[in-house]
C-alpha positions in Angstrom: 9.6 41.2 -66.0 6.2 39.2 -65.5 5.5 35.8 -65.7 3.0 36.4 -68.5 5.8 38.0 -70.3 8.1 35.1 -69.8 5.5 32.6 -71.3 5.6 34.8 -74.4 9.0 35.1 -74.7 9.3 31.2 -74.2 6.7 30.2 -77.0 8.0 32.8 -79.2 11.8 31.6 -78.9 9.9 27.7 -79.2 8.5 29.0 -82.5 11.7 30.3 -83.9 13.9 27.1 -83.0 11.1 24.9 -83.9 11.1 22.8 -80.9 8.5 20.1 -80.7 7.4 18.7 -77.4 5.8 15.3 -77.2 5.1 15.6 -73.9 1.9 16.8 -73.0 0.7 19.2 -69.6 -2.0 16.2 -69.0 0.6 13.6 -68.6 2.8 15.8 -66.5 0.3 16.5 -64.2 -1.3 12.8 -64.0 2.4 11.5 -63.3 3.1 14.2 -60.1 -0.6 13.6 -58.9 0.1 10.0 -58.7 3.5 10.4 -57.4 2.2 12.6 -54.1 -1.1 11.3 -53.2 -1.3 8.7 -51.1 -4.3 5.6 -51.6 -6.5 6.3 -48.7 -6.7 2.6 -47.7 -4.6 0.0 -48.3 -5.4 -3.7 -47.6 -2.7 -6.0 -45.8 -2.2 -9.0 -46.1 -3.0 -10.5 -42.5 -1.0 -13.5 -43.3 2.3 -12.3 -44.5 2.3 -9.8 -41.0 4.7 -10.6 -38.5 3.1 -12.3 -35.3 4.7 -13.2 -32.2 3.7 -16.5 -30.8 3.6 -17.6 -27.2 6.0 -20.4 -26.3 3.7 -22.2 -23.7 0.5 -22.2 -26.1 -0.8 -21.3 -29.8 -2.0 -18.1 -28.8 -0.3 -14.8 -31.2 -0.1 -11.3 -31.2 1.4 -8.5 -33.4 2.8 -7.2 -30.1 5.7 -8.5 -27.8 4.3 -6.4 -24.9 0.8 -8.6 -25.3 2.7 -11.6 -25.7 4.8 -10.7 -22.2 1.4 -9.9 -20.5 -0.3 -13.4 -21.5 2.5 -15.2 -20.8 2.5 -13.5 -17.0 -1.6 -13.7 -16.7 -1.7 -17.4 -18.3 1.3 -19.3 -17.7 3.8 -17.7 -14.7 3.9 -19.7 -11.3 1.0 -19.0 -9.1 1.9 -18.3 -5.2 -0.8 -18.5 -2.8 -1.8 -17.5 0.7 -1.0 -20.4 3.0 -4.0 -18.9 5.3 -6.4 -17.9 2.5 -7.9 -18.0 -1.0 -5.2 -15.4 -2.3 -3.5 -15.8 -5.3 -0.5 -13.4 -7.4 1.9 -14.7 -9.9 4.6 -13.2 -7.1 6.1 -14.2 -4.0 6.5 -10.3 -3.3 2.8 -9.8 -3.9 2.1 -13.1 -1.3 4.1 -11.9 1.5 2.8 -8.3 1.2 -0.7 -10.0 1.4 0.4 -12.1 4.5 1.7 -8.5 6.2 -1.3 -6.4 5.6 -4.0 -9.3 6.0 -2.6 -11.9 8.3 0.8 -10.2 9.8 -0.4 -9.2 12.8 1.1 -6.2 12.6 0.1 -2.7 11.9 1.8 1.2 11.9 0.1 3.7 13.7 1.2 7.4 13.5 3.4 8.8 16.0 2.0 12.6 15.2 -1.6 12.0 14.7 -4.3 8.6 14.8 -3.9 7.3 11.5 -2.8 3.9 11.1 -2.2 0.8 8.2 -1.4 -2.4 8.2 0.5 -1.3 5.0 4.1 0.1 5.2 4.1 1.4 1.8 0.4 3.8 2.9 2.2 4.4 5.6 4.9 5.9 4.5 3.2 7.8 2.1 0.9 9.3 5.0 4.2 10.0 6.8 5.7 12.1 3.7 2.1 14.0 3.0 0.5 14.6 6.3 3.7 15.0 8.3 6.6 15.9 5.7 8.8 13.1 7.0 10.7 11.0 4.2 12.6 8.8 6.5 11.5 5.5 7.7 14.0 4.9 10.3 11.4 5.6 12.9 8.9 3.5 11.4 7.8 1.1 14.5 5.6 -2.2 14.0 3.0 -2.4 16.4 1.5 -5.8 16.8 -2.1 -6.8 16.4 -2.8 -8.9 19.7 -4.6 -11.9 18.7 -7.8 -11.0 20.5 -9.6 -7.8 21.7 -7.1 -6.6 24.5 -9.8 -6.8 27.2 -10.5 -10.7 26.4 -7.2 -11.8 26.4 -6.0 -14.8 29.2 -2.9 -14.4 30.7 -0.9 -16.7 28.5 -1.8 -14.1 25.3 -0.9 -11.2 27.6 2.8 -12.4 28.2 3.0 -13.6 24.2 2.2 -10.0 23.4 2.2 -7.3 25.7 6.4 -7.0 25.5 6.4 -6.1 22.0 3.5 -4.0 22.6 5.5 -2.2 25.6 8.7 -2.0 23.6 7.0 -0.3 20.9 5.2 2.6 23.0 8.5 2.4 25.3 10.5 3.5 21.9 7.9 6.2 21.4 8.5 7.5 24.2 12.0 7.9 24.5 12.1 9.4 21.3 9.7 12.4 22.0 11.9 13.0 25.2 15.4 12.6 23.1 13.8 15.3 20.3 12.3 17.7 22.8 8.4 17.3 21.7 5.9 17.0 24.3 5.4 13.2 25.9 2.5 11.2 25.0 -0.7 12.7 26.9 -1.5 8.7 27.7 1.3 8.5 30.0 -0.5 9.9 32.7 -3.6 7.6 32.3 -1.2 4.7 32.0 0.9 6.2 35.6 -2.5 6.2 37.3 -2.9 2.4 36.7 0.6 1.2 36.8 3.6 3.3 37.1 6.5 2.5 34.4 8.8 1.6 36.3 6.6 -1.6 37.1 5.9 -2.1 33.5 10.0 -2.2 33.0 10.3 -4.8 35.4 8.1 -7.3 33.6 10.7 -8.7 30.8 12.2 -10.6 34.2 9.4 -11.3 36.6 6.6 -12.8 34.8 6.3 -15.5 36.9 5.8 -13.8 39.8 3.1 -11.6 38.4 -0.1 -12.3 40.4 -3.7 -12.5 38.5 -4.8 -9.0 39.2 -1.8 -7.8 37.5 -2.6 -8.9 34.3 -5.8 -7.5 34.3 -4.0 -3.8 34.7 -1.9 -4.7 31.8 -5.2 -5.3 29.9 -6.6 -2.4 30.9 -3.1 -0.4 30.0 -3.3 -1.7 26.5 -6.6 -0.4 26.0 -5.9 3.4 27.4 -3.1 3.3 25.1 -5.1 2.2 21.8 -8.0 4.4 22.8 -5.6 7.2 22.9 -4.4 6.4 19.5 -7.7 6.1 17.9 -8.6 2.4 17.9 -11.6 0.7 19.3 -9.9 -1.3 21.5 -12.9 -4.2 21.5 -12.4 -5.0 17.9 -8.6 -4.2 17.5 -7.5 -7.8 16.9 -6.5 -10.8 14.7 -9.9 -12.2 15.3 -13.0 -11.0 17.3 -15.4 -13.7 18.5 -17.4 -11.2 20.2 -18.1 -7.7 20.3 -18.3 -6.0 24.2 -19.2 -2.6 25.0 -16.3 0.0 24.8 -15.8 2.2 27.7 -14.1 5.4 28.1 -10.7 6.0 29.2 -11.9 7.3 32.7 -14.0 4.2 32.7 -10.9 1.6 32.3 -8.9 3.5 34.8 -12.0 3.2 37.4 -11.5 -0.7 36.8 -8.1 -0.8 37.7 -9.1 0.2 41.2 -11.6 -2.8 42.0 -10.7 -4.8 45.0 -12.1 -7.9 43.3 -10.2 -7.4 39.7 -12.4 -10.4 38.1 -15.6 -8.3 38.5 -14.8 -6.4 35.7 -12.8 -8.9 33.9 -15.4 -11.4 33.1 -17.4 -8.7 31.5 -14.9 -9.3 28.6 -14.2 -12.9 28.8 
């Protein structure tokens, strides 16, 4: 049966039973339409809206997150670096800054020439460039107080043992893992034998002045192989000197009068 037939039958039934409707179709349509259709805009009484207020000042916001950010920026304790004007709202932030800028250390990749003063950046390099996820072999290399060829004897005594311990560990690790030993070992031994270097810890007082010059040359040779400009790799550089090749540095180590070359960098 079609809809039109149903409609005719219903009207016929209404007439026969004399049923009258007081409700108009227009009224039903208006009622349904008003219930289903939302207004395009609604005024919100701002004063009645829930606001969160900072406990330290009059600042308000409808967002807890914004309040938290505001308190962190405006009212949290500030930590300042004791060596410069850097500030942070966390002690960790200042510690990371000191390590990177004033810590006197750097991380040198043993597989390439990459280096950085930030451990997190270094670990990311090892993972993405070399597929190494472990940080057990990460070594902190000490940064010299001034360029290695310009250091005095007392500065070499203080800095070189830590530097040599790191390169010794690198050599040992490569030997134990069956990897080729670094090519700079031969260049080092052209200046000083490794056995002589290992005896330094207990013989500092017996070292002649000329031997300190050779230690500085060894340091410059290793740094050069690792991609550093040894003339400005330092915590402080007061004067930048000429950079010589590894061959030139080895030649300087053979001089009968070391001070002839050493004074060039002082």
